[in-house]
N, C-alpha and C positions, 0 to 999 in steps of 0.2 A: 573208348577202350574196345578192343576186339579180343574175344577169347577163342582159342583153338584147343580142342580136346584131342588127346591122343588115345585112341582105342586100339589095344593090341590086335594084330591080325587074327590071333587065335580066337578072340571074342567076336570079331567081325564075321569070321567064317561060320560061326554058330548061329548067326541071325538068319532066320528062315525066310529070306527075301532075295530076289535077284540083286546082284551086286550093285547095279546102277540105281536101284531104288533105296538103298540103305541110308544114304546121307539125307535124302528128302524125308524119309520116314522118321529118322531120328529127330529132325527139326520139328516135325509135326507132333511126335510123342512128347518131346520136351515142352513144346508150347501148350499142349493139353494139360500136362501135369502142373506147370507153373500157373496156368489159368485156374485150374481146379483148386490149387492151394492159395489162390488170391495173391500170388506173387507178381503176376502180370495182369494188366487190364485186357479187355477184349481186343482193342486195337493193336496193342503191342504183341499179344499172343498170336493174333492173326498174321501180323507182319513176320514174326519168327517162323511161323508155319508156311509163310509165303503163299497164302491163300487169299481169295477174294473174301469180302465181308460175308456174302451169302454162303459160300462154300464152307467157311469156318463155322458159321452159325449152324448150318446143317450138320456138320461133323459133331459139334457139341451135342446135338440132339441124339445122333446115332450112338454116341459114346455114353449117353445118360448123364451128361454134365450140365448142371443148372447154370443159366446165364446170370452172371454177376453184373449188375447194372448200377452204376453210381454216377455222381456228378461229373467225374472225369470222362466217363463213357458218353454222357450226354453232350459234353463239350466237343468231344471228337466227332460225334454224329452231326452236331450243328455245323462244325467246320466242313465236314464232307458235303452237307447239303448246300452250304454257301458256295463251295467250289463247283457244284453241279449246276447252279443257276446263276 
């Protein structure tokens, strides 16, 4: 399933960012919020934000968001390590 959100131009124009940055920033903000609420794990939130592991990890720290780490995250990390070696 893919979801498309319609945000009225009147609202988009009030976002205090350059127009070309808005879509990227909305993905990041949504990823942070869903991660904070434990609705997405780290790997999925990172993918939604379209960021590298370390960039998203650093962003969590800058935003004061504690890292949720569970068995699913461990499995994702182990798969990543297997792909690296």
